[in-house]
C-alpha positions, 0 to 999 in steps of 0.5 A: 840272613834269613831266606824263604824256601823260594829265596834259597831255591833261586839262590841254589839254582844261581849257585849251580849256574855260577859253578858250571860257568867256571867249570866249563871255562877252566876245563879247556886249559886242563885237556887242550894238550890230550885234545890236540895229541889224540884228536889232532895228532899233533906234536906239542910245540909245533906251529900247527899245535900252538895255533890250535891252542890259540884258537881254543882259547880265543874263538870260544871266549870271543864268541861268547862275548859277542853273543852274550852281549845279545843274551844281555839284551834279550834278558831285558826283553824276555826276563831274567828267569827264562833266559837263565834257564835256557842258557844253562841248558844250551851249555850243559847240552853243548858240552855233552855233545862235545865229548863225542867230537871226532875232529878239531873243527867239530869240537871248537864249534861246540866250545863256542856254543858252550861259551855262548851259554856260559856268557849269557847265564852269568849276566842273567843270573846276576840281574835275577838275583839284584832284583829278587833281594831289593834290600841293600845289605841282604842283596849284597850278601846274596850276590857275594856268597852265590858268587863264591859258588864259582869256586866250587866249579873250579874245584869240581873240574880239578876233581873230575879231571883227576878221577878221569885220568885215573879211573878212566880205564875203568869207565865205559868206552867213548868212541872206542877209547878211554881218553880222560878229556872226553869223560871230563867234558861229558861231565858238563851236562850234570847242572841240566838235571836239577834244573829240569826239576826245579824249573817250575818252581822258579819265580821271575824277578818281581821288579821286571815282571811288574814293570812288564805287566804294567807297561812301563818297562822301557826298551833297552838300548846300547846307546843309552849306556853311552849317554853322559849319565852313564858313559863313564861308569860303562867305559871304566867298568868295561876297561877294568873288567877287561884287565881283571879277567886279563889275569885269568886269560894272560896269567892264572890259566896258564898254570898247566903249561907252567907246571911241567917246567917246575924243578919238582917235576922234572923226569916225571912220566906224562901221566904223573904229570897230569895228575900233578896238574890236577892237584895243582889246579885244586890248590889253586881253586881253593884260593878261588874259594878263599877269595870268594868268601872273603869278598862276600864277608866284606862286601856288606862291611866296606860301604865304599866301592873304591875302597873295597876294590883297592882292598884286593888290588893292593896286595895283588900288585905284590903277590902276582909279580912274587909268583911269576918272577920269584917263587916259580924258579924255586921251591914248590911250596912257595909257588903253591902258596903264592898261587893260592893267594893270587887266585883268591885275590883275583876272585875277589876282583871278580866277584866285585863287579857282580855286586857293583854292576846291577846298581849302576843300571835301571831295570830296563837297562840292567842286563844290557849294561851288565852284559856290555861290561862283562862280555865285551870287557871281560871276554872279548878284550880280556881274552887278548891277554892270552895272545899277549902272554903267548907272543911275550914268551917268544921274546922274554929271557928264559932258560926253558919254554915254561920259564919264558911263558912264566915270566911273560905271564907275570909281565901281563898280570903286572900290567893289568893290575897297574891299569885297574889300580889307576882307573879305580881312582875315577870309578863312580860310586853306586849312588843307590847303593851308598843311599840303601847302605844306611838301613839297619843291618838287621833289616830283613827282606820280607818280600813275597816271591810269587 
């Protein structure tokens, strides 16, 4: 795949945004325990502690989803590049200020602002890339490989937290202390620096810009998403995205709370357990890298979208139950292996929607349509899986609290995957993608970007 310098720069900026999207999203599961202990002075397992855990997992994601829907609408009105740049700056600045939070409500508010930026950026970046690369095979490859940068965000936050726990005592104090979670949160400022430097060289989407300049760009409308021609795709994509992200919110993100209950870590001191959590998270995020790259390799080789989707659904229906119902109670190596595979399959399913959604909607509706599925389905609805898992953990049998949480996560994941598998039979194929896929494999995009 041949890219010009400008195209490569565009991919790099979008990849950076994707990486720090996941960086911010995965940060809270890692730091929630220390945050509540040091800022709120709460004891794990108490009703107040559990309430704040739910608040930090639920409220920012819902706020991000609702405001992110508006962000998708603004992307269709003001352009892809402008909204992309400002959304990255928004979440980078908000998370850096959050490192200096002195109360739980203040931190919760800043996390809401952070997730708003994350939610808007994801939609703007996908629409931007889809329109900068009009040739089907090149566009599918670009979307696949740039979305693999999500996994780099998971690896980065795992390493950042490990370094903060291990080396925090040697760093300058923040508010008079060396709390590792503060250094981890502060690191979210990183993407703002290169973005400020390269912003003048970033092109707007030619497709959006040309229609805007000619005065033929229609105004986006939510109601248009539910017209007969688009209703089935919109509703199914929203439902299926909710179920795919339920794997993250209802199962995979609970890994840090499951790990202390594993037999291999019994009797360890708290600091060693936190280091172990970051190492297991690293293994989990290596699975993210594998899943994203596997999708990028398959997306230009498997034409049918239903067939591509089921390539990941079928093994996931086996691996997720094995992970939570069998391996978690046995050897650590089996647990890590199953966790790696589950994370890889989840990331393949997640990448699917970044390629599928842009071709379902015309230019004037692309940001709005993507945003509805990704933010209403993938955030507002999907985050309820976290509540389902925590409620199930109160009633399912188990020898300990981590064991009950493990089984509850397994049932949530199995339910979500079953819905995705059934719904995939009604998911419409992208007519434009199918037509474009007939182009020769060696076609190279010669479009000159302004």
